[in-house]
DOMIDREN-234210 format. One record per atom (N, C-alpha, C): residue in three letters; z, y negated, x. Coordinates in pm, whole numbers, padded with zeros to 5 digits, always signed. Atoms other than C-alpha are relative to their C-alpha. Example, Ala and Ser with C-alpha at 12.3 -4.5 7.8 and 13.67 -1.06 7.14 Angstrom:
<rs>
ALA+00000+00119+00089;ALA+00780+00450+01230;ALA+00000-00120+00090;SER-00006+00119-00082;SER+00714+00106+01367;SER+00073-00109-00077;
</rs>
This chain:
<rs>
MET+00042+00059-00149;MET-02751+01821-04881;MET+00143-00066+00072;TRP-00116+00009-00062;TRP-02348+01698-04688;TRP-00123-00160-00016;ASN-00012+00154-00022;ASN-02457+01223-04774;ASN+00131+00005+00069;GLU-00138+00096-00020;GLU-02108+01088-04733;GLU+00017+00038+00140;PRO-00125-00064-00198;PRO-01939+01061-04404;PRO+00081+00006+00025;TYR-00071-00039-00040;TYR-01752+01226-04215;TYR+00129-00058+00008;LEU-00171+00021-00039;LEU-01387+01193-04210;LEU+00108+00063+00070;GLU-00132-00022-00080;GLU-01129+01273-03945;GLU+00095-00002-00076;THR-00134-00083+00091;THR-00821+01496-04075;THR+00054-00184+00042;CYS-00106+00155+00067;CYS-00595+01164-03994;CYS-00059-00064-00153;CYS+00091+00070+00133;CYS-00884+00967-04162;CYS+00036+00059-00143;ARG-00003-00101+00195;ARG-00819+01246-04449;ARG+00193-00020-00055;SER-00143+00027+00039;SER-00441+01197-04413;SER-00005-00129-00053;ALA-00066+00146+00076;ALA-00432+00817-04433;ALA-00047-00029-00150;LEU+00073-00002+00149;LEU-00659+00830-04736;LEU+00068+00047-00112;HIS-00067+00010+00088;HIS-00394+01018-04903;HIS+00152-00060-00014;ARG-00145+00082+00041;ARG-00078+00829-04821;ARG-00010-00078-00057;LEU+00040+00152+00018;LEU-00323+00524-04900;LEU+00074+00060-00208;LYS+00048-00052+00184;LYS-00403+00702-05282;LYS+00201+00033-00056;LEU-00120-00010+00003;LEU+00030+00811-05260;LEU+00049-00152-00063;SER-00028+00176-00029;SER+00124+00426-05197;SER+00001-00089-00117;GLY+00043+00058+00178;GLY-00066+00379-05618;GLY-00002-00203+00069;GLN-00060+00181-00110;GLN-00007-00065-05569;GLN+00011+00009+00100;ASN-00036+00089-00088;ASN+00154-00133-05379;ASN-00079+00021+00103;GLY-00025+00061-00130;GLY+00042-00027-05062;GLY-00053+00034+00095;ARG-00010-00037-00198;ARG-00005+00025-04714;ARG-00024-00046+00024;PRO+00022+00139-00132;PRO+00141-00234-04501;PRO-00064-00003+00119;ARG+00019+00008-00131;ARG+00012-00326-04196;ARG+00067+00050+00110;GLY-00071+00067-00107;GLY+00083-00280-03816;GLY+00079+00192-00055;LEU-00029-00090-00064;LEU+00177+00086-03880;LEU-00079+00105+00079;LYS+00109-00096-00123;LYS+00095+00448-03687;LYS-00176+00026+00005;ASP+00149-00001+00125;ASP-00248+00462-03948;ASP-00086-00090-00019;ASP+00161+00079-00006;ASP-00365+00178-03895;ASP-00186-00018+00071;PRO+00086-00004-00040;PRO-00652+00267-03698;PRO-00086+00070-00140;CYS+00047-00125+00062;CYS-00768+00523-03941;CYS+00016-00075-00169;LEU-00003+00107+00072;LEU-00678+00198-04231;LEU-00078-00064-00006;GLU+00049+00034-00054;GLU-00874+00093-04120;GLU-00193+00031+00032;ARG+00163-00059+00055;ARG-01200+00295-04061;ARG-00031+00045-00103;LEU+00022-00018+00175;LEU-01153+00357-04445;LEU-00068-00127+00011;ALA+00054+00138+00023;ALA-01190+00009-04508;ALA-00121-00062+00063;ARG+00116-00012-00004;ARG-01510-00024-04295;ARG-00120+00022-00097;LYS+00107-00072+00070;LYS-01641+00292-04480;LYS+00063-00038-00189;GLY+00051+00100+00125;GLY-01549+00064-04826;GLY+00099+00121-00082;PHE-00077-00083+00019;PHE-01257+00361-04873;PHE+00108-00138-00056;ALA-00158+00093+00066;ALA-00984+00096-04903;ALA-00059-00184+00059;CYS-00022+00137-00033;CYS-00910-00294-04813;CYS+00046-00037+00002;VAL-00119+00120-00129;VAL-00722-00557-04706;VAL-00002-00071-00103;GLY-00012+00040+00109;GLY-00557-00724-05061;GLY+00070-00162+00074;GLU-00048+00094-00013;GLU-00435-01072-05071;GLU+00149+00023+00090;ASP-00173+00042-00016;ASP-00083-00964-05018;ASP-00036+00056+00172;GLU-00007-00136-00207;GLU-00229-00782-04609;GLU+00000+00075-00027;ARG-00030-00170+00071;ARG-00170-00459-04762;ARG-00168+00073-00017;PHE+00112-00162+00042;PHE-00429-00114-04759;PHE+00019-00001-00141;HIS-00016-00057+00156;HIS-00526-00042-05121;HIS-00120+00064-00023;ILE+00048-00087-00001;ILE-00747+00270-05227;ILE-00125-00096-00095;THR+00171+00083+00149;THR-01142+00115-05403;THR+00038+00110-00045;PRO+00065-00131+00075;PRO-01313+00334-05654;PRO+00035+00087+00113;ASN+00104-00107-00111;ASN-01533+00477-05312;ASN+00154+00065+00019;GLY-00117-00082-00030;GLY-01156+00632-05241;GLY+00079+00081-00075;GLU+00000-00062+00120;GLU-01061+00684-05545;GLU-00076+00220-00006;GLU+00181-00142+00039;GLU-01353+00946-05557;GLU-00005+00040+00138;ARG+00044-00083-00143;ARG-01351+01095-05168;ARG+00155+00043-00017;HIS-00238-00109-00061;HIS-00897+01162-05180;HIS-00013+00152-00134;ARG+00057-00159+00088;ARG-01070+01404-05494;ARG-00126+00075+00060;SER+00093-00089-00078;SER-01360+01514-05364;SER+00084+00117+00133;GLU-00031-00032-00133;GLU-01228+01541-05020;GLU+00199+00074+00000;VAL-00171-00087-00050;VAL-00825+01610-04985;VAL+00035+00091-00139;LEU-00088-00084+00085;LEU-00809+01743-05330;LEU-00039+00122-00033;GLU+00080-00154+00032;GLU-01059+01988-05328;GLU-00016+00076+00089;ARG+00024-00058-00117;ARG-01022+02124-05000;ARG+00188+00022-00040;HIS-00135-00120-00024;HIS-00627+02193-05093;HIS+00052+00102-00180;ARG-00006-00067+00034;ARG-00712+02420-05403;ARG+00015+00112+00052;
</rs>
């Protein structure tokens, strides 16, 4: 059964960009801010002390299972 919360295409793309940003994270104020906020509410991202979005371990796992698996 599918137990994970659904991610819209735009949020999957934001998660992928967040993963690609690495330790630098993504700044606030970009066009994908609403998706990054949504990812943070779902526990896939967080805002660090530097006020930038960073991927969480749950986000890393979701990226592996949803983003990478869809592109194999």
